[in-house]
TITORBA-446342 format. One record per residue (C-alpha): residue in three letters; residue number from 0; x, y negated, z. Coordinates in steps of 0.001 Angstrom, whole numbers, plus 500000, padded with zeros to 6 digits. Each point is the difference from the previous one (the first is absolute). Layout:
<recs>
+-------+------+--------+--------+--------+
: lomar : voba :      X :      Y :      Z :
+-------+------+--------+--------+--------+
:   ALA :  NUM :      X :      Y :      Z :
...
+-------+------+--------+--------+--------+
</recs>
This chain:
<recs>
+-------+------+--------+--------+--------+
: lomar : voba :      X :      Y :      Z :
+-------+------+--------+--------+--------+
:   MET :    0 : 817311 : 256324 : 342855 :
:   MET :    1 : 501665 : 497325 : 502143 :
:   LEU :    2 : 501929 : 502638 : 501921 :
:   ALA :    3 : 501641 : 501059 : 496732 :
:   PHE :    4 : 501529 : 496522 : 499562 :
:   ARG :    5 : 502277 : 500307 : 503073 :
:   MET :    6 : 498892 : 496634 : 501282 :
:   SER :    7 : 501635 : 500122 : 503420 :
:   ASP :    8 : 500901 : 496428 : 501032 :
:   LYS :    9 : 499065 : 498676 : 496555 :
:   LEU :   10 : 497438 : 497312 : 499222 :
:   THR :   11 : 496536 : 500774 : 498662 :
:   VAL :   12 : 497882 : 497048 : 498856 :
:   ILE :   13 : 496223 : 500427 : 499904 :
:   VAL :   14 : 497932 : 497415 : 498118 :
:   GLY :   15 : 496508 : 499823 : 501493 :
:   ALA :   16 : 498748 : 500669 : 503516 :
:   GLY :   17 : 496895 : 502155 : 499845 :
:   ARG :   18 : 499470 : 503589 : 501074 :
:   LEU :   19 : 502044 : 501329 : 497062 :
:   ALA :   20 : 502895 : 497746 : 501029 :
:   ALA :   21 : 499715 : 501317 : 503558 :
:   SER :   22 : 500192 : 503555 : 498686 :
:   ARG :   23 : 503080 : 499191 : 497906 :
:   ALA :   24 : 501592 : 498245 : 502984 :
:   PHE :   25 : 499374 : 503033 : 502210 :
:   HIS :   26 : 501672 : 502318 : 497486 :
:   ALA :   27 : 502947 : 497632 : 499541 :
:   LEU :   28 : 500438 : 499826 : 503777 :
:   GLU :   29 : 499867 : 503814 : 500139 :
:   ALA :   30 : 502856 : 499982 : 497469 :
:   ASP :   31 : 501906 : 497683 : 502404 :
:   SER :   32 : 499811 : 497005 : 497663 :
:   ARG :   33 : 499820 : 496349 : 501032 :
:   VAL :   34 : 496677 : 498582 : 498775 :
:   VAL :   35 : 499046 : 496482 : 498910 :
:   ILE :   36 : 496402 : 499250 : 499038 :
:   LEU :   37 : 499325 : 497070 : 497634 :
:   CYS :   38 : 496384 : 498834 : 500046 :
:   ARG :   39 : 497899 : 496896 : 499645 :
:   GLY :   40 : 499647 : 498342 : 503397 :
:   GLY :   41 : 502638 : 502116 : 501693 :
:   LEU :   42 : 499237 : 501566 : 503348 :
:   ASP :   43 : 497137 : 497600 : 500745 :
:   GLY :   44 : 498397 : 500178 : 496549 :
:   ASP :   45 : 496729 : 501768 : 499326 :
:   ALA :   46 : 501781 : 502389 : 497604 :
:   CYS :   47 : 502049 : 501632 : 502775 :
:   CYS :   48 : 498365 : 503130 : 501421 :
:   ASP :   49 : 499925 : 500777 : 503719 :
:   GLU :   50 : 502522 : 502841 : 499776 :
:   LEU :   51 : 502636 : 497774 : 498398 :
:   ARG :   52 : 499351 : 497291 : 502576 :
:   TRP :   53 : 500553 : 502584 : 502750 :
:   ARG :   54 : 503187 : 501345 : 498354 :
:   ALA :   55 : 501316 : 496430 : 499656 :
:   ARG :   56 : 499290 : 499272 : 503686 :
:   MET :   57 : 501862 : 503217 : 500914 :
:   GLY :   58 : 502978 : 498874 : 497866 :
:   GLU :   59 : 499657 : 502897 : 497553 :
:   VAL :   60 : 499390 : 497861 : 496900 :
:   GLU :   61 : 500508 : 496383 : 498993 :
:   VAL :   62 : 497050 : 498217 : 498386 :
:   ARG :   63 : 500810 : 496956 : 497853 :
:   ASP :   64 : 497591 : 497495 : 498481 :
:   LEU :   65 : 500120 : 500255 : 496219 :
:   VAL :   66 : 499435 : 496235 : 499730 :
:   ASP :   67 : 503152 : 499328 : 502059 :
:   VAL :   68 : 501932 : 502452 : 497827 :
:   CYS :   69 : 498765 : 498181 : 496869 :
:   ASP :   70 : 501345 : 496629 : 501057 :
:   ASP :   71 : 503782 : 500000 : 500151 :
:   ARG :   72 : 499994 : 496863 : 502168 :
:   GLY :   73 : 497380 : 501326 : 502437 :
:   GLN :   74 : 497630 : 497158 : 499084 :
:   SER :   75 : 496309 : 500747 : 499760 :
:   HIS :   76 : 497957 : 499229 : 496919 :
:   GLY :   77 : 496705 : 500668 : 501726 :
:   GLY :   78 : 500269 : 503703 : 499134 :
:   ARG :   79 : 499495 : 499206 : 496320 :
:   HIS :   80 : 502619 : 501977 : 498184 :
:   SER :   81 : 499472 : 501549 : 496607 :
:   ASP :   82 : 500586 : 503701 : 499436 :
:   GLU :   83 : 503213 : 499017 : 498216 :
:   ASP :   84 : 501172 : 498039 : 503078 :
:   LYS :   85 : 499267 : 503000 : 502220 :
:   VAL :   86 : 501925 : 502364 : 497728 :
:   LYS :   87 : 502952 : 497585 : 499984 :
:   GLY :   88 : 499784 : 499838 : 503795 :
:   ILE :   89 : 500055 : 503785 : 500220 :
:   GLU :   90 : 502982 : 500091 : 497626 :
:   ARG :   91 : 501814 : 497414 : 502130 :
:   PHE :   92 : 499254 : 502026 : 503148 :
:   LEU :   93 : 501254 : 503237 : 498415 :
:   THR :   94 : 503157 : 498296 : 498750 :
:   LEU :   95 : 500778 : 498355 : 503338 :
:   ASN :   96 : 499353 : 503210 : 501954 :
:   HIS :   97 : 502008 : 502285 : 497727 :
:   PRO :   98 : 500250 : 502948 : 500100 :
:   VAL :   99 : 496345 : 501021 : 500072 :
:   SER :  100 : 499467 : 503728 : 499669 :
:   LEU :  101 : 496315 : 500019 : 499009 :
:   VAL :  102 : 497108 : 497632 : 499258 :
:   CYS :  103 : 496386 : 501104 : 500436 :
:   VAL :  104 : 497318 : 497785 : 498456 :
:   THR :  105 : 496786 : 500797 : 501868 :
:   ASP :  106 : 497801 : 496965 : 499363 :
:   THR :  107 : 498741 : 501083 : 496574 :
:   LEU :  108 : 496954 : 501906 : 501247 :
:   VAL :  109 : 496598 : 498586 : 500884 :
:   CYS :  110 : 499403 : 500743 : 503637 :
:   GLY :  111 : 498048 : 498001 : 502529 :
:   ASN :  112 : 501340 : 496602 : 498937 :
:   SER :  113 : 500325 : 499626 : 496231 :
:   THR :  114 : 501402 : 496445 : 500302 :
:   THR :  115 : 503373 : 501492 : 500942 :
:   ARG :  116 : 500139 : 502237 : 496921 :
:   ARG :  117 : 503003 : 499557 : 497708 :
:   SER :  118 : 499246 : 499652 : 496283 :
:   ARG :  119 : 501226 : 502609 : 497539 :
:   ALA :  120 : 502300 : 497424 : 498384 :
:   SER :  121 : 501486 : 499078 : 503368 :
:   ALA :  122 : 500553 : 503664 : 500915 :
:   ALA :  123 : 501704 : 500544 : 496634 :
:   ALA :  124 : 502231 : 496966 : 500631 :
:   VAL :  125 : 500994 : 501350 : 503439 :
:   HIS :  126 : 500783 : 503337 : 498339 :
:   GLN :  127 : 502192 : 498256 : 497392 :
:   THR :  128 : 501803 : 498098 : 502746 :
:   CYS :  129 : 500718 : 503207 : 501900 :
:   ARG :  130 : 501241 : 501738 : 496851 :
:   LYS :  131 : 502285 : 497043 : 499273 :
:   LEU :  132 : 501447 : 500299 : 503510 :
:   ASN :  133 : 500230 : 503835 : 499762 :
:   ILE :  134 : 497550 : 500499 : 502873 :
:   PRO :  135 : 497583 : 502943 : 499867 :
:   VAL :  136 : 496395 : 498793 : 500145 :
+-------+------+--------+--------+--------+
</recs>
C-alpha cells in the first residue's frame, strides 16, 4: 500500500517502535520515504525493537523520544505525560515537520510489553489530529 502513495523523499511518521513499527518502517523505506519513529524512551527505551535500533544506527530512520516531543521546551516531567499531552506533542511534531505524507500508529496492539500500548481514546485522538492536518493515517 505504501508504494501507491508515491512517498519518494516524503516524510512518514510511525508512532510506536515494536515489530509492527519495524515492518512499517521497512515498507516506507522501500517506497523511498524518510522515516521518523516516535516512541516512549526513544532509541534507548525498552519499547524500541532491535531492528529499529539497527536501522537508526545505520542512519536509515530517526527515532525520537515521545516524551521529548510532548514537551515543547524540551524539559522533562519525569516521563509523566497524560495521553492528551502525548497527542498534543504528536500534533506539534506533525505541524512543525509539515508536510508529512503518512502516519502509522503501531502501538495499539498488545505484544510483548503491554505497558507501551496506546489506549483506544488516544489512538482516536491521534487519528483526529491527522485528519485535521489532512494526513493519511
